[in-house]
N, C-alpha and C positions, 0 to 999 in steps of 0.2 A: 525783652529777654535778648540778650546779645550773644552771638555765637563767635567763638575764637576762630583764628585761621586754621588751627589744627583740626578742628570739627569740619570746616568747609572742605579741606582737603580729603578727609574720609569720606565725605559725601561724594565728592567728584570721583575719587577712586573706586567707590562702590558702584556708582553709576557707569563708569568705564568697563568694569567687569561684567556688569548686567548686560550692557550692550554686547560685548564681545562674546559672552556665552550664549546670547540670544541668536547672534549671527552664526555661531559654530554649531550649536546644538539644534537650533531652530531652523536654519537655512543649509549650511554647507553640509552637515553631516546627513540629513534626509535625502539631499540631492545625490550625494556620494553613493549612498545605499541604493537609491533608485537608479543611478547610472550603471553601478556594478551588476545590478539585477538584470538590466537589459543586455549586457554583453556576457553574461554567464550563460548557462546550458539551458536557458528557456525557463527556469524555475519560478521566475518572477511572474510569468503568466500561467502557471500551474502545469508546466512542462507537458503540453498536450502531445498525444501520440496519434499518428495517422496510419491509416492502411495503405495498401498499394494503390488504391484509387485516389488517395489523398484526403479520404473521409476522416475527420477527427473522431476516433473511437473511444477515447478516454485519457486519463493523466497518468503518467508514469509513476506519480506519488501518491495516488489514491485508488486503493483496491477495491473494485466492484466485481463480485463473484459472478461470473457469466452462467446463465442458465439456459439448459437445452429445451427446445421446443416439446411441449407436452406430447407424449407418445412416440418421440423420436430417439434414436440413439444419441448419447451424451459425448460430443466429440471433444469437449474442453478440458483443459487443466483447470483446476479449482483453487480459489483463494482459501485462506482460513476463515473459519466461522466465528461469529461473536453472538453469544446468547444474552439477550436483555432480560433481567428479572421481571421488569415491567410487563413484558408480554408472555412470559414464561415459556419462551420457545428457544430450545437449544440449538436450533437450525437458522437462526436469523443470519442472514448472509453479510458480508462485509459490504456495506452500503452507505454512502454519505448520509442518507436519512436515517439510518439506525447506528450512528457512529458513536458507540459507547460500550464500555465493558460491562461484565456482570457486577462489578464491585463485590464480588463474593470471595471470601478468604479460603485458604486450604482446608479448613475443617468444615466448610460450608456443604450440607448435605445437597443443596440445590445445584451447586457447581459439580459435585460428584456425580449427581444424576444426569446433568448436561453432558459431562464427559462421556459417561457410559453410553448414553444414547447416540452420541456422536460417533465414538469408535465402532459400535454395531453397525451403524448405517454406513460409514465409510468402508469398513471392511466388507460389508455386502456388495457395495458398489464397485469395489476394486477386486473382489474375489479373493481376499487374503484373509488370514486369521486375525482376530481382533487385537492380539499382542503384536502384530506387525505394523500397526498403524502408528506413525511417528507423533510425538507430543504436539507439535505446532498444528497439526490437523484437527486436534480435539480441543485446543485452547485458543482463545481469541487474543488479539493485541490490545494495548492499552487505548490505542485511538479507535479500534474497530474497523479500520480500512487499511491495514497493512498490505501494500501492494506485493509483498514478497512471500514466498513459502521456502522451506528449507529444501536442499537437493534431495534429501531422503523422501520427503512428501512428494516431489516431482517424480522421482524414480518409482513410487508406488503407482502412480497413474499412468506410466508409460504404456503398459500393456492394454489397457482400455482404450486410451487415446489413439495408440497405433492401429488397433483393430477397427475402430469406428472410422477412422480417417483413411483407411487403406494404405497405411505406411508399414515398413518394417520396424520392429522395435529398436533396431539399431540405428536406424535414421533418426527416430524420435529421440533416443539417448544422445545422439549427437546434437540435436538441437538444445536439448536440455543443458548439456556441456557448454554450448556456445553462449547460453543465456544465463550461466551461473556467475555471479559476481563474487569476487574474493572480499576478504576482510577489509575495511576501511583502514588506510595507512598500513596495511599489513598485518595489523594485530588488534584492531577494534572490531567488535561484533562477531559475526559468523558468516560463512558463505550463504547466499541467497539467491533466489531465481525470481525474476520478475514476471509474474503470470500473465499479465496483459501483453507484453512484448513476445512471450514465448507462444501464446495463442495466435499472435499475428504471424510469427515465423511459420506457423502451420498452415497459414491461408485462411484463418478463421478471423471473423470481424463481428461487429455489432449488427443485431437485427436490422434489416432495411438499410443497411450501409455497405457498400461495395459488394464483393462477391459472397455468395451464401456459403456457410460451412460445407465442407466436402462430405461430411457424414450425414447430410440431410438428403 
């Protein structure tokens, strides 16, 4: 079987394209992404957050709900909750080990029960009426580890946090305002508060790491 010159030219052109795309997409592009990740805001390494003593206490992008010690006053601002139908617990905290939504729709009686239980418990914890609890406090994010809460949910927790940490409510509101992030590009998403960074601003940190919470 004989191949014409035209066929050989096509094979050669295809080989050159293959080699070029392999170099660009298999070497140059991954190298560029890796390099940009290293010079960005640390997101390539998980954006670790440290406390005043230099101890890594978490990631800026992974919300893990802080838990007060048993029998002790609760000094923390809290993340959103996410309930897993698998374990039937509406109070599963935002934790990487339980990072999943309920997968329940608006008509789900299970989800409605979860929301009612959360609303009642959070209202009791914060000393407010159930109807005053904002929606993000009783609904989970798609990832289950949303590091942010709404300014409204942060405001709901100010009175308790101020009392336990021995601070004025005005001072705690100032810290909330300082850690409230605006919409992306000025119009995408909503205003939000990073819970981990807000708790660190209060002098709170992970158990066994750095200074103990002032409310303990």
